[in-house]
OpenMM code with the backbone's topology and positions (N, CA, C; nanometers):
from openmm import Vec3, app, unit

residues = "MET ALA LEU LYS VAL GLY PRO CYS SER ASN SER GLU LYS LYS ARG MET ALA GLU PRO CYS LYS GLU ASP VAL GLU ALA ARG ALA TYR GLN LEU TRP GLU GLN ALA GLY ARG PRO GLU GLY ARG GLU ASN GLU PHE TRP TYR LEU ALA LEU GLN GLN LEU ARG ASN GLU ASP LYS SER SER SER VAL ARG THR PRO ASP THR LEU".split()
positions = [
    Vec3(10.7552, 12.8029, 10.7174),
    Vec3(10.7321, 12.7040, 10.6138),
    Vec3(10.5764, 12.6645, 10.6323),
    Vec3(10.5030, 12.6664, 10.5225),
    Vec3(10.3770, 12.6013, 10.5314),
    Vec3(10.3550, 12.4764, 10.4475),
    Vec3(10.3279, 12.3735, 10.4988),
    Vec3(10.2931, 12.2312, 10.4377),
    Vec3(10.1374, 12.2670, 10.3876),
    Vec3(10.1522, 12.1900, 10.2911),
    Vec3(9.9995, 12.1681, 10.2513),
    Vec3(9.9560, 11.9965, 10.2803),
    Vec3(9.8545, 12.0480, 10.3493),
    Vec3(9.7519, 11.9241, 10.3783),
    Vec3(9.6263, 11.9338, 10.3179),
    Vec3(9.5772, 11.8082, 10.2913),
    Vec3(9.4490, 11.8017, 10.2448),
    Vec3(9.3369, 11.8476, 10.3304),
    Vec3(9.2053, 11.8397, 10.2905),
    Vec3(9.0703, 11.8668, 10.3544),
    Vec3(9.0316, 11.7293, 10.4328),
    Vec3(8.9415, 11.7616, 10.5386),
    Vec3(8.9165, 11.6583, 10.6215),
    Vec3(8.7521, 11.5762, 10.5811),
    Vec3(8.7127, 11.5928, 10.4644),
    Vec3(8.5949, 11.5592, 10.4549),
    Vec3(8.6120, 11.3800, 10.4240),
    Vec3(8.5106, 11.3094, 10.4831),
    Vec3(8.5369, 11.1573, 10.5032),
    Vec3(8.5729, 11.0937, 10.3710),
    Vec3(8.4894, 11.1433, 10.2639),
    Vec3(8.5105, 11.0649, 10.1425),
    Vec3(8.6598, 11.1030, 10.0525),
    Vec3(8.6893, 11.2283, 10.0834),
    Vec3(8.8159, 11.2594, 10.0291),
    Vec3(8.9353, 11.2081, 10.1025),
    Vec3(8.8723, 11.2137, 10.2429),
    Vec3(9.0212, 11.1634, 10.3336),
    Vec3(9.0497, 11.0307, 10.3050),
    Vec3(8.9754, 10.9422, 10.2749),
    Vec3(8.9870, 10.7818, 10.2695),
    Vec3(9.0591, 10.7605, 10.1259),
    Vec3(9.0830, 10.8308, 10.0291),
    Vec3(9.1582, 10.8286, 9.8978),
    Vec3(9.2593, 10.9146, 9.8883),
    Vec3(9.3046, 11.0013, 10.0065),
    Vec3(9.4020, 11.0908, 9.9707),
    Vec3(9.5327, 11.0238, 10.0491),
    Vec3(9.6473, 11.0571, 9.9736),
    Vec3(9.7796, 11.0066, 10.0301),
    Vec3(9.8306, 11.0979, 10.1565),
    Vec3(9.7732, 11.2470, 10.1501),
    Vec3(9.8250, 11.3159, 10.2613),
    Vec3(9.7215, 11.3320, 10.3780),
    Vec3(9.7389, 11.3459, 10.4785),
    Vec3(9.6373, 11.3410, 10.6147),
    Vec3(9.6069, 11.5043, 10.6028),
    Vec3(9.4707, 11.5276, 10.6146),
    Vec3(9.4273, 11.6502, 10.6686),
    Vec3(9.4715, 11.7246, 10.7706),
    Vec3(9.4608, 11.8378, 10.7644),
    Vec3(9.5152, 11.9283, 10.8546),
    Vec3(9.4608, 11.9283, 11.0048),
    Vec3(9.3183, 11.8577, 10.9975),
    Vec3(9.2851, 11.8481, 11.1397),
    Vec3(9.3439, 11.7321, 11.2091),
    Vec3(9.3490, 11.6293, 11.1278),
    Vec3(9.4292, 11.4923, 11.1835),
    Vec3(9.5567, 11.5321, 11.2351),
    Vec3(9.6327, 11.6208, 11.1470),
    Vec3(9.7927, 11.6650, 11.1557),
    Vec3(9.7866, 11.7446, 11.3185),
    Vec3(9.6890, 11.8410, 11.3044),
    Vec3(9.6900, 11.9205, 11.4476),
    Vec3(9.6510, 11.8648, 11.5355),
    Vec3(9.5422, 11.7391, 11.5595),
    Vec3(9.5220, 11.6559, 11.6660),
    Vec3(9.6272, 11.5752, 11.7225),
    Vec3(9.6892, 11.5366, 11.5943),
    Vec3(9.8170, 11.4416, 11.6717),
    Vec3(9.9384, 11.5383, 11.7182),
    Vec3(9.9667, 11.6425, 11.6562),
    Vec3(10.0913, 11.7088, 11.6944),
    Vec3(10.0364, 11.7749, 11.8399),
    Vec3(9.9039, 11.7993, 11.8953),
    Vec3(9.8672, 11.8619, 11.9951),
    Vec3(9.8715, 11.7411, 12.0956),
    Vec3(9.8621, 11.6190, 12.0553),
    Vec3(9.8753, 11.5125, 12.1538),
    Vec3(10.0168, 11.4909, 12.1753),
    Vec3(10.1075, 11.4723, 12.0722),
    Vec3(10.2617, 11.4651, 12.0990),
    Vec3(10.3199, 11.5903, 12.1962),
    Vec3(10.2716, 11.7014, 12.1623),
    Vec3(10.2973, 11.7828, 12.2263),
    Vec3(10.2610, 11.7951, 12.3863),
    Vec3(10.1664, 11.7512, 12.4115),
    Vec3(10.1108, 11.7381, 12.5570),
    Vec3(10.1978, 11.6118, 12.6300),
    Vec3(10.2142, 11.5146, 12.5379),
    Vec3(10.2939, 11.3966, 12.6042),
    Vec3(10.4255, 11.4241, 12.6328),
    Vec3(10.4897, 11.5376, 12.5398),
    Vec3(10.6250, 11.5877, 12.5780),
    Vec3(10.6289, 11.7008, 12.6950),
    Vec3(10.5094, 11.7228, 12.7465),
    Vec3(10.5186, 11.8225, 12.8790),
    Vec3(10.4816, 11.9406, 12.8282),
    Vec3(10.4397, 11.9679, 12.7325),
    Vec3(10.3824, 12.1137, 12.6369),
    Vec3(10.5400, 12.2248, 12.6238),
    Vec3(10.6300, 12.1661, 12.5868),
    Vec3(10.7557, 12.2681, 12.5621),
    Vec3(10.7106, 12.3802, 12.4653),
    Vec3(10.7749, 12.5073, 12.4956),
    Vec3(10.7378, 12.6214, 12.4135),
    Vec3(10.8335, 12.6131, 12.3135),
    Vec3(10.8031, 12.6714, 12.1826),
    Vec3(10.8899, 12.7065, 12.0957),
    Vec3(10.9240, 12.5770, 11.9782),
    Vec3(10.8334, 12.4632, 11.9956),
    Vec3(10.8697, 12.3573, 11.9619),
    Vec3(10.7619, 12.3012, 11.8509),
    Vec3(10.6786, 12.4127, 11.7950),
    Vec3(10.5508, 12.3777, 11.7275),
    Vec3(10.6030, 12.2826, 11.6050),
    Vec3(10.6869, 12.3672, 11.5420),
    Vec3(10.7159, 12.3263, 11.4065),
    Vec3(10.7617, 12.1435, 11.4155),
    Vec3(10.8435, 12.1089, 11.5097),
    Vec3(10.8809, 11.9945, 11.5575),
    Vec3(10.7895, 11.8851, 11.5822),
    Vec3(10.6672, 11.9225, 11.6463),
    Vec3(10.5547, 11.8145, 11.6650),
    Vec3(10.4696, 11.8322, 11.5554),
    Vec3(10.4545, 11.9222, 11.4414),
    Vec3(10.3514, 11.9461, 11.3517),
    Vec3(10.4279, 11.8171, 11.2372),
    Vec3(10.5722, 11.8566, 11.2167),
    Vec3(10.6269, 11.7504, 11.1403),
    Vec3(10.6214, 11.6096, 11.1860),
    Vec3(10.6516, 11.5929, 11.3150),
    Vec3(10.6520, 11.4512, 11.3532),
    Vec3(10.5054, 11.3925, 11.3515),
    Vec3(10.3954, 11.4732, 11.3416),
    Vec3(10.2654, 11.4188, 11.3439),
    Vec3(10.2389, 11.3744, 11.2066),
    Vec3(10.2966, 11.4659, 11.1190),
    Vec3(10.2621, 11.4554, 10.9730),
    Vec3(10.3312, 11.3384, 10.9136),
    Vec3(10.4438, 11.3012, 10.9931),
    Vec3(10.5196, 11.1726, 10.9321),
    Vec3(10.4516, 11.0423, 11.0226),
    Vec3(10.4387, 11.0688, 11.1217),
    Vec3(10.3529, 10.9545, 11.1884),
    Vec3(10.2375, 10.9145, 11.0929),
    Vec3(10.1535, 11.0241, 11.0620),
    Vec3(9.9925, 11.0081, 10.9878),
    Vec3(10.0413, 10.9279, 10.8533),
    Vec3(10.1456, 10.9891, 10.7759),
    Vec3(10.1831, 10.9322, 10.6627),
    Vec3(10.2222, 10.8068, 10.6858),
    Vec3(10.2816, 10.7481, 10.7544),
    Vec3(10.3637, 10.6189, 10.7839),
    Vec3(10.2447, 10.5226, 10.8122),
    Vec3(10.1401, 10.5871, 10.8786),
    Vec3(10.0342, 10.4773, 10.9216),
    Vec3(9.9500, 10.4497, 10.7962),
    Vec3(9.9580, 10.5104, 10.7000),
    Vec3(9.8713, 10.4980, 10.5681),
    Vec3(9.9640, 10.4471, 10.4620),
    Vec3(9.9660, 10.3102, 10.4987),
    Vec3(10.0697, 10.2155, 10.3975),
    Vec3(10.0464, 10.2290, 10.2445),
    Vec3(9.9521, 10.3056, 10.2069),
    Vec3(9.9580, 10.3337, 10.0706),
    Vec3(9.9763, 10.4603, 10.0334),
    Vec3(10.0174, 10.5370, 10.1154),
    Vec3(10.0955, 10.6684, 10.0934),
    Vec3(10.2000, 10.6619, 10.0101),
    Vec3(10.2277, 10.7563, 9.9041),
    Vec3(10.3664, 10.7525, 9.8277),
    Vec3(10.4449, 10.8496, 9.8990),
    Vec3(10.4351, 10.9057, 10.0161),
    Vec3(10.5277, 10.9859, 10.0618),
    Vec3(10.5455, 10.9368, 10.2009),
    Vec3(10.5469, 10.8059, 10.2190),
    Vec3(10.6001, 10.7329, 10.3545),
    Vec3(10.7271, 10.7666, 10.3770),
    Vec3(10.7898, 10.7598, 10.4818),
    Vec3(10.9178, 10.7717, 10.5126),
    Vec3(11.0084, 10.6349, 10.5279),
    Vec3(11.1424, 10.6332, 10.4828),
    Vec3(11.2178, 10.5219, 10.4717),
    Vec3(11.2136, 10.4428, 10.6051),
    Vec3(11.1764, 10.4894, 10.7224),
    Vec3(11.2000, 10.3767, 10.8337),
    Vec3(11.0723, 10.2938, 10.8471),
    Vec3(10.9631, 10.3025, 10.7550),
    Vec3(10.8663, 10.2231, 10.7887),
    Vec3(10.8650, 10.1303, 10.6310),
    Vec3(10.9306, 10.1226, 10.5531),
    Vec3(10.9343, 10.0435, 10.4198),
    Vec3(10.9971, 9.9337, 10.4363),
] * unit.nanometer
topology = app.Topology()
chain = topology.addChain("A")
for resn in residues:
    res = topology.addResidue(resn, chain)
    for name in ("N", "CA", "C"):
        topology.addAtom(name, app.Element.getBySymbol(name[0]), res)
């Protein structure tokens, strides 16, 4: 399943509710490394990174309930 993420240009990044692909990839990689680089869990870390980045943006309309 592919998730749509926005571009990473600075002007668009500041006004978008969705994190850009590069930001999600970087966060997912960081989380994966912190977890000891487990194999076969790429989607888990991608979704976790996306959720974290959405929650950091308090203006995002797609924040999850745990941060409301």
